C-alpha positions in Angstrom: 0.6 90.7 -54.1 -0.2 92.1 -57.6 2.6 92.9 -60.0 2.2 96.0 -62.2 3.7 96.1 -65.7 6.3 98.7 -66.2 5.4 101.6 -68.6 7.3 101.7 -71.9 10.0 104.2 -71.9 10.7 104.1 -75.7 10.5 107.4 -77.6 12.5 110.3 -79.1 14.0 113.1 -77.1 14.0 116.7 -78.3 17.8 116.5 -79.0 17.4 113.4 -81.2 14.6 115.1 -83.2 16.7 118.2 -83.6 19.7 116.2 -84.9 17.5 114.3 -87.5 16.0 117.6 -88.8 19.5 119.1 -89.0 20.8 116.2 -91.1 17.8 116.4 -93.5 18.4 120.1 -94.0 22.1 119.6 -94.5 21.5 116.9 -97.2 18.9 119.1 -98.9 21.3 122.0 -99.0 24.1 119.9 -100.4 21.9 118.2 -103.1 19.9 121.2 -104.3 22.6 122.8 -106.4 23.5 119.4 -107.9 19.9 118.7 -108.8 19.6 122.2 -110.4 22.7 121.6 -112.5 21.5 118.1 -113.5 18.2 119.5 -114.6 19.9 122.3 -116.7 22.2 119.7 -118.3 19.2 117.6 -119.2 17.4 120.5 -120.8 20.6 121.5 -122.7 21.0 118.0 -124.2 17.3 117.8 -125.0 17.4 121.1 -126.8 20.4 120.1 -128.8 18.8 116.8 -129.8 15.6 118.6 -130.8 17.6 120.9 -133.1 19.5 118.0 -134.6 16.2 116.2 -135.3 14.9 119.2 -137.2 18.1 119.5 -139.2 18.1 115.8 -140.1 14.4 116.1 -141.2 15.4 119.1 -143.4 18.3 117.1 -144.9 16.0 114.1 -145.7 13.3 116.4 -147.1 15.8 118.1 -149.4 17.0 114.8 -150.7 13.6 113.2 -151.3 11.8 116.3 -152.6 14.8 117.6 -154.7 14.3 121.0 -153.0 16.6 123.2 -150.9 15.4 123.3 -147.3 16.7 125.6 -144.5 16.7 125.6 -140.7 16.6 129.2 -139.3 17.7 130.4 -135.9 16.6 133.6 -134.1 18.9 134.0 -131.1 17.1 137.2 -130.0 13.7 135.4 -129.6 15.2 132.0 -128.8 13.5 130.3 -131.7 14.4 128.0 -134.6 12.2 126.6 -137.4 12.0 124.9 -140.8 11.5 126.6 -144.2 12.2 126.5 -147.9 15.2 128.3 -149.4 12.8 129.8 -152.0 10.9 131.6 -149.2 13.9 133.5 -148.0 14.9 137.0 -148.9 18.0 138.9 -147.8 18.5 142.7 -147.7 21.7 144.4 -148.6 22.4 144.8 -144.9 22.2 141.0 -144.4 18.9 140.8 -142.6 16.8 137.7 -143.5 13.0 137.6 -144.1 11.2 134.3 -144.2 7.8 134.3 -146.0 6.9 131.1 -144.1 6.5 133.3 -141.0 4.5 136.1 -142.8 2.4 134.7 -145.6 3.0 131.0 -146.1 -0.1 130.2 -148.2 0.6 132.8 -150.8 4.3 131.9 -150.9 3.5 128.2 -151.6 1.0 129.1 -154.3 3.6 131.3 -156.0 6.1 128.4 -155.9 3.5 126.1 -157.5 2.7 128.6 -160.2 6.4 129.1 -161.0 6.9 125.4 -161.3 3.8 125.0 -163.6 5.0 127.9 -165.8 8.5 126.3 -166.0 7.1 123.0 -166.9 4.9 124.5 -169.6 7.8 126.4 -171.1 10.0 123.3 -171.2 7.2 121.4 -173.0 6.6 124.1 -175.6 10.3 124.5 -176.3 10.8 120.8 -176.8 8.6 119.6 -179.7 10.0 116.1 -179.7 8.6 115.3 -176.3 6.3 112.3 -176.6 2.9 112.2 -175.0 4.1 109.6 -172.5 7.0 111.7 -171.4 4.6 114.7 -171.0 2.4 112.6 -168.7 5.4 111.6 -166.8 6.6 115.2 -166.4 3.0 116.2 -165.3 3.1 113.4 -162.7 6.5 114.5 -161.5 5.3 118.1 -161.2 2.2 117.0 -159.2 4.5 115.0 -157.0 6.7 118.0 -156.3 3.7 120.1 -155.4 2.5 117.4 -153.1 5.9 117.2 -151.5 5.7 120.9 -150.7 2.3 120.3 -149.1 3.7 117.4 -147.0 6.0 119.7 -145.1 3.7 122.7 -145.3 2.4 122.1 -141.8 5.9 122.4 -140.4 7.1 125.4 -142.4 7.5 128.5 -140.3 6.4 126.8 -137.1 8.7 128.1 -134.3 10.4 125.8 -131.8 11.1 127.7 -128.6 14.4 127.2 -126.8 13.7 126.5 -123.1 14.3 129.2 -120.5 17.9 129.0 -119.1 19.3 127.9 -122.5 20.5 130.4 -125.0 22.2 130.5 -128.4 25.6 132.2 -127.6 27.3 131.8 -131.0 26.6 130.9 -134.6 29.2 130.3 -137.3 27.9 130.2 -140.9 29.2 131.0 -144.4 27.4 134.4 -144.2 28.7 135.4 -140.7 30.7 134.1 -137.8 30.9 134.6 -134.1 27.4 136.1 -133.9 24.4 135.6 -131.7 22.1 138.3 -133.1 19.9 138.4 -136.2 18.4 135.5 -138.1 20.9 132.9 -139.3 20.2 129.8 -141.4 21.8 126.6 -142.7 20.9 125.2 -146.2 20.4 121.5 -147.0 20.8 120.6 -150.7 19.1 117.8 -152.8 22.5 116.1 -153.3 22.7 115.4 -149.5 25.3 118.2 -149.0 24.8 121.2 -146.7 26.4 124.5 -145.7 29.0 124.2 -143.1 27.4 125.5 -139.9 27.9 125.6 -136.1 25.5 126.5 -133.3 26.7 126.9 -129.7 24.1 126.4 -126.9 24.8 127.4 -123.3 23.0 126.7 -120.0 22.9 129.0 -117.0 25.4 126.8 -115.2 27.9 127.4 -118.0 27.8 124.1 -119.9 28.0 124.4 -123.7 26.8 122.1 -126.4 28.1 122.4 -130.0 26.0 121.3 -133.0 28.0 121.0 -136.3 26.7 120.4 -139.8 29.0 118.6 -142.2 29.3 120.3 -145.6 30.0 117.0 -147.4 27.3 114.8 -145.9 24.8 117.2 -144.4 24.8 115.3 -141.2 24.5 117.0 -137.8 26.7 116.1 -134.9 26.5 117.1 -131.2 29.4 117.5 -128.8 29.6 118.9 -125.2 32.6 121.2 -124.8 35.0 121.0 -122.0 36.1 124.0 -119.9 39.2 124.6 -122.0 37.2 124.7 -125.3 34.7 127.1 -123.6 37.5 129.4 -122.4 39.0 129.5 -125.9 35.7 130.7 -127.3 35.7 133.4 -124.6 32.4 132.2 -123.0 31.7 132.5 -119.3 31.7 129.2 -117.5 30.3 130.4 -114.2 26.7 130.5 -113.3 25.0 133.2 -115.3 
């Protein structure tokens, strides 16, 4: 008599499949807000590091080129950029205009002409200057003009702040507790800088503070806790 093999009874029931799908949906629902907050925190830190890098570059350029550099912030358009202090003009109302954003080529040519006229005037007023010193001064002047050219490709180039991140407050010697209008920090050839603070906030309410030291010109970054944020009067809930 022949024996027949039993058919396999292995498989998944509809109830088991439903339970697995429910667990996957539950885990997705729980993890999605955390992943969104994590992504926002990453963008916030990355933005703060980008601003610090530009500020450190401005400080180094000011020291090596013996020229005052500035980093400007436009909270309204969520932008920041590098420029020369000589290219700025301020109205009586406090509004700032930067020639690096309007007519950079003409502005740099004007600076070079002023430097050449200044050098010629110094040479004509000092009759005891030797020919070797004159050559040295000419070389120094050419180097200064070359230095302006080195950063010319970066002057006035806007850096966009990512969506979901905003400048909520700026404290500077010219104004405080503001997040409107163009503000800037100056870096000097002696490694000093203006005391300056920038507050960045994400949609989840996290806040990063960038501070510029007046004595060293260095830029620091710190994430604020909820108590600090509340003292500033900022909203910590999802915006």
